[in-house]
C-alpha positions as MATLAB code, in Angstrom:
seq = 'MLRAVPRPAPLAALVPGLLVVAAATALALGVETLTHVLTASTVAVALGALVRSTGAFRPSWKPATGFAARRLLRVAVVLLGLQLPLAQVRDLGWGGVALVVGVVAVTFTGTQLLGRALGLSRARSLLVATGFSICGASAIAAVRPATDADDEDVATSVALVTLCGSLAILLLPLLRAPLGLDVHAFGVWVGASVHDVGQVVATGDRVPGALETAVVVKLSRVLLLAPLVALVVLHRRRTGGPGTASRPPVLPFFVAAFVVAVLVRATGVLPQSALDGVQHVQSVLLVAALFALGTGIDVPHLVRTGGRSLALGLGSWVLVAGVSLAGVHLLHVG';
ca = [
       2.787    4.744  -39.819;
       3.746    8.062  -37.710;
       1.278    9.182  -35.508;
       0.424   13.241  -35.905;
       1.386   15.057  -33.782;
      -1.435   16.920  -31.724;
      -1.479   20.911  -31.711;
      -1.976   22.581  -28.451;
      -5.232   23.810  -27.441;
      -6.111   27.465  -26.812;
      -5.787   28.825  -23.907;
      -9.307   29.499  -23.440;
     -10.186   25.851  -24.406;
      -8.364   24.650  -21.178;
     -10.343   26.796  -18.657;
     -13.698   25.037  -18.356;
     -11.726   21.384  -18.185;
      -9.036   22.811  -15.435;
     -11.355   24.468  -13.081;
     -12.980   20.630  -12.879;
      -9.447   19.300  -12.902;
      -8.742   21.791  -10.112;
     -11.882   20.894   -8.318;
     -11.248   17.386   -8.124;
      -7.871   17.639   -7.045;
      -8.774   19.601   -4.240;
     -11.189   17.351   -3.433;
      -8.834   14.102   -3.984;
      -6.976   15.888   -1.463;
      -9.201   16.810    1.418;
     -10.360   13.352    1.902;
      -6.923   11.931    2.196;
      -6.247   14.595    4.358;
      -9.596   13.871    6.515;
      -9.331   10.002    6.016;
      -5.953    9.193    6.215;
      -6.857    6.128    5.082;
      -7.637    6.695    1.599;
      -4.684    8.267   -0.837;
      -5.874   11.018   -2.922;
      -4.019    9.080   -5.727;
      -6.891    6.239   -5.065;
      -9.403    9.074   -4.906;
      -8.446   10.939   -7.704;
      -8.711    8.075   -9.834;
     -12.283    6.746   -8.668;
     -13.560   10.661   -9.323;
     -12.491   10.635  -12.559;
     -14.045    7.007  -13.341;
     -17.327    8.155  -11.752;
     -17.659   11.006  -13.867;
     -16.739    9.530  -17.039;
     -18.760    5.970  -16.374;
     -22.103    8.181  -15.275;
     -21.989   10.347  -18.208;
     -21.602   13.564  -16.635;
     -18.183   14.511  -18.217;
     -18.496   17.134  -21.407;
     -16.868   17.367  -24.272;
     -15.373   20.895  -23.559;
     -13.061   19.282  -20.662;
     -11.238   17.329  -23.246;
      -8.886   19.509  -23.897;
      -7.719   20.331  -20.313;
      -8.060   16.575  -19.049;
      -5.790   16.004  -22.150;
      -3.028   18.552  -21.081;
      -3.198   17.324  -17.432;
      -3.163   13.387  -18.082;
      -0.001   14.383  -20.478;
       2.065   17.510  -19.725;
       1.078   17.659  -16.361;
       1.934   13.917  -15.596;
       5.061   14.249  -16.958;
       6.154   17.541  -15.192;
       5.571   15.654  -12.029;
       7.401   12.830  -12.884;
      10.421   15.277  -13.267;
       9.906   16.804  -10.034;
       9.654   13.223   -8.336;
      13.408   13.402   -9.044;
      13.812   15.614   -6.616;
      12.356   13.311   -4.188;
      15.110   10.553   -4.302;
      17.987   10.828   -1.723;
      21.132    9.045   -3.174;
      22.906    8.666    0.236;
      20.192    6.912    1.719;
      19.453    4.818   -0.892;
      23.497    3.610   -1.117;
      22.766    2.740    3.014;
      20.862   -0.331    1.643;
      23.695   -2.331    1.326;
      24.245   -5.044   -1.504;
      21.355   -7.340    0.051;
      18.901   -3.939   -0.740;
      20.112   -3.671   -4.257;
      20.071   -7.020   -5.301;
      16.375   -7.116   -3.485;
      15.517   -4.072   -5.625;
      16.651   -5.243   -8.725;
      15.574   -8.892   -8.602;
      12.279   -7.479   -7.535;
      11.977   -5.165  -10.570;
      13.257   -7.484  -13.269;
      10.983  -10.701  -11.805;
       8.059   -8.546  -11.762;
       8.958   -6.880  -15.160;
       9.414   -9.636  -16.933;
       6.865  -12.080  -15.536;
       4.049  -10.015  -16.095;
       4.390   -9.279  -19.478;
       4.686  -13.165  -19.900;
       1.305  -13.323  -18.013;
      -0.228  -10.961  -20.025;
       1.215  -12.658  -23.169;
      -0.810  -15.554  -22.177;
      -3.661  -14.045  -21.123;
      -3.939  -12.559  -24.953;
      -3.556   -8.815  -24.061;
      -1.497   -6.577  -26.695;
       2.152   -6.255  -26.064;
       1.376   -2.415  -24.971;
      -0.980   -3.024  -22.186;
       1.131   -5.794  -20.869;
       4.061   -3.423  -21.020;
       2.264   -1.124  -19.297;
       0.781   -2.769  -16.548;
       4.690   -4.393  -15.987;
       6.252   -1.036  -15.939;
       3.620    0.335  -13.532;
       3.640   -2.559  -11.363;
       7.391   -2.797  -11.120;
       8.826    0.751  -10.745;
       6.178    3.158   -9.594;
       2.545    3.297  -10.739;
       1.566    5.887  -13.087;
       4.628    7.981  -13.070;
       6.431    4.815  -14.834;
       3.716    4.200  -17.067;
       4.143    7.695  -18.362;
       7.478    7.061  -18.823;
       7.263    4.262  -21.173;
       4.405    4.621  -23.221;
       6.022    6.995  -25.725;
       7.930    3.712  -26.642;
       4.903    1.617  -27.273;
       1.580    2.161  -29.427;
      -0.660    2.410  -26.452;
      -3.816    4.122  -26.698;
      -5.397    6.139  -24.078;
      -7.575    3.315  -23.092;
      -4.580    1.124  -22.505;
      -3.206    3.867  -20.267;
      -6.206    4.777  -18.506;
      -6.850    0.691  -17.414;
      -2.992    0.690  -16.538;
      -3.305    3.421  -14.312;
      -6.519    1.890  -12.766;
      -4.937   -1.425  -11.962;
      -2.199   -0.073  -10.050;
      -4.230    2.409   -8.119;
      -6.658   -0.740   -7.711;
      -3.841   -3.412   -6.038;
      -2.219   -0.547   -4.413;
      -4.963    0.776   -2.314;
      -5.774   -2.881   -1.889;
      -2.076   -3.417   -0.271;
      -2.644   -0.139    2.339;
      -5.559   -2.391    3.367;
      -3.900   -5.945    3.297;
      -0.297   -5.828    3.523;
      -0.534   -4.299    7.578;
      -2.553   -7.488    8.356;
      -0.039   -9.770    6.659;
       2.530   -8.511    9.046;
       2.749  -10.922   11.926;
       1.164  -13.900   10.455;
       4.244  -13.591    8.003;
       6.711  -13.323   10.931;
       8.208   -9.651   10.047;
       9.565   -7.085   12.570;
       9.167   -3.394   11.748;
      12.212   -2.983    9.599;
      11.665   -6.174    7.150;
       8.050   -4.998    6.763;
       8.983   -1.512    5.644;
      11.487   -3.256    3.256;
       8.514   -5.194    2.020;
       6.394   -2.384    2.014;
       9.004   -0.253   -0.362;
      10.095   -3.348   -2.517;
       6.453   -4.233   -3.461;
       3.836   -1.198   -3.027;
       3.518    0.471   -6.671;
       3.060    4.328   -6.002;
       4.992    6.524   -3.305;
       1.898    7.948   -1.951;
       0.706    4.099   -1.299;
       3.752    3.457   -0.021;
       3.680    5.874    2.423;
       0.047    5.286    3.502;
       0.946    1.334    4.022;
       4.087    2.303    5.915;
       2.558    4.661    8.255;
       0.179    1.974    9.321;
       3.249    0.415   11.558;
       4.989    2.690   13.787;
       8.798    2.265   12.740;
       8.238    1.414    9.429;
       7.697    3.994    7.330;
      11.387    5.572    6.612;
      12.433    2.139    5.545;
      10.087    1.429    3.275;
       9.830    5.222    1.637;
      13.808    4.553    1.137;
      13.235    0.938   -0.575;
      10.702    2.433   -2.313;
      12.550    5.270   -3.678;
      15.303    2.663   -4.482;
      12.917    1.504   -6.905;
      12.554    4.625   -8.433;
      15.569    5.174   -9.498;
      15.714    2.449  -11.888;
      12.959    4.247  -14.073;
      15.078    5.804  -16.404;
      17.711    2.443  -17.361;
      14.331    0.514  -17.942;
      12.865    3.216  -20.270;
      15.784    3.113  -21.803;
      16.395   -0.502  -22.068;
      12.427   -0.801  -23.474;
      13.754    1.876  -25.949;
      16.785    0.139  -27.666;
      14.643   -3.499  -27.554;
      11.977   -1.413  -29.856;
      14.317   -0.098  -31.821;
      16.129   -3.636  -32.139;
      13.698   -5.851  -32.681;
      11.233   -3.424  -35.096;
       8.524   -3.264  -32.626;
       5.834   -0.194  -32.839;
       7.137    3.289  -32.209;
      10.317    2.449  -33.628;
       9.441    4.121  -37.373;
       9.718    7.505  -35.389;
      12.673    6.273  -33.778;
      11.778    7.725  -30.221;
      15.437    9.002  -27.880;
      16.305    6.532  -26.283;
      15.302    8.437  -23.344;
      12.393   10.772  -23.433;
      13.008   14.518  -22.668;
      10.936   14.370  -19.409;
      12.590   11.292  -18.216;
      16.337   12.416  -19.348;
      14.775   15.920  -16.776;
      14.062   13.454  -14.146;
      17.961   12.133  -14.198;
      18.718   15.636  -14.116;
      16.717   16.156  -10.993;
      18.343   13.315   -9.230;
      21.399   14.778  -10.024;
      20.301   17.737   -8.510;
      19.203   16.727   -5.788;
      22.434   14.338   -4.950;
      24.434   18.089   -4.935;
      22.560   19.343   -2.185;
      22.768   22.701   -3.426;
      18.630   23.072   -2.684;
      17.648   23.577    0.860;
      15.403   21.396    2.373;
      12.314   24.238    2.685;
      12.679   23.877   -1.661;
      12.382   20.191   -1.623;
       9.542   20.229    0.697;
       8.126   22.484   -1.428;
       8.851   20.645   -4.860;
       7.300   17.432   -2.863;
       3.891   19.220   -2.125;
       3.402   20.601   -5.750;
       4.740   17.140   -7.137;
       1.869   15.394   -5.540;
      -0.629   18.084   -6.339;
       0.227   17.774  -10.094;
       0.239   13.996   -9.850;
      -3.292   13.940   -8.212;
      -4.440   16.459  -10.921;
      -3.128   13.957  -13.406;
      -4.364   10.916  -12.187;
      -8.206   12.378  -11.665;
      -7.686   13.332  -15.590;
      -6.302   10.071  -16.631;
      -9.341    8.122  -14.430;
     -12.113    9.939  -16.359;
     -10.520    7.753  -19.643;
     -11.764    4.762  -17.342;
     -15.759    3.802  -18.413;
     -16.033    1.044  -15.497;
     -19.469   -0.449  -17.285;
     -17.209   -1.014  -20.469;
     -14.222   -2.061  -17.871;
     -16.456   -4.777  -16.188;
     -17.266   -5.878  -19.485;
     -14.491   -6.195  -21.515;
     -11.594   -5.877  -18.442;
     -11.633   -9.540  -17.143;
      -8.103  -10.579  -18.409;
      -6.557   -7.165  -17.732;
      -8.313   -7.483  -14.344;
      -6.257  -11.086  -14.156;
      -3.265   -9.329  -15.217;
      -3.266   -6.767  -12.189;
      -3.777   -9.090   -9.650;
      -1.443  -11.816  -10.992;
       1.221   -8.859  -11.074;
       0.417   -7.706   -7.487;
       0.782  -11.005   -5.985;
       4.192  -11.452   -7.861;
       5.906   -7.905   -6.582;
       4.580   -9.158   -3.425;
       5.522  -12.658   -3.355;
       8.715  -12.275   -5.067;
       9.601   -9.503   -2.354;
       9.036  -10.907    0.682;
      11.127  -13.836   -0.447;
      13.741  -12.102   -0.881;
      13.180  -10.047    2.266;
      14.048  -13.568    3.873;
      16.257  -14.878    1.531;
      18.845  -11.973    2.153;
      17.424  -11.315    5.070;
      17.789   -7.866    3.937;
      14.862   -6.634    6.904;
];
């Protein structure tokens, strides 16, 4: 059965909700600036969930939150491509490349197997696997068109990567000394295991000297976003899985635009000032989209019914952290 394509909401219908999204985005960014501990992405998801769970959400906001959760998030994915410096990724060497590919492959496959063992739907397991193995909400948005996932699947998956990424910010720096990691090795571990780019920055920044390495390794994981989405779509077509009746493109348009953005960055035609401005815009759009996605999280309902999903998220987090740590030691990347 083909899905009905939702018609764009009139501009007037978007205004009330967009004002709320803008206010929540500003608040989340302000909290990040003031605390230097809580990331704006974490605050945005928490605010959205708070609004939904307390009954404060108004039906008139739904057109705008739907617009932000889909359209703005896709624009943020495209602009993320302009943050990927291919020259720095090449400097990782073969050991770094092997680590990144291995972590993504094991986490992506292992998370889906765990989801199957827990009796969760294939769609939710796939979204969680993609978010934990690549880059959080951006990866979830990229792979969703190839699934039959509903809004609750997406919101739950985003909540899980946000929760575990926030825990990583607090816990990983405390584990550096007990695990015997020097600063560079710690940066590699953070980049290879933490989900969202903002969470990587927040975690790496807590150990002086680790941030640059963490970001380069993380962005090399993000480069695998387009190939992974293409493989998922091709697998769905071959097996006749959900979403194949409409023959989705191997790369959704916005994922293809992400690839183009990566290539544009590699040409060096854009000045650093423009790249800095784009990065700021991308961060704001992502925070706005995460607040909108957060409004789909009903915490009491999630607590009653989401035990298996929480187990999947925590299991995937342990898997990606453990595999990446083993890789750092075995491949001597650090």
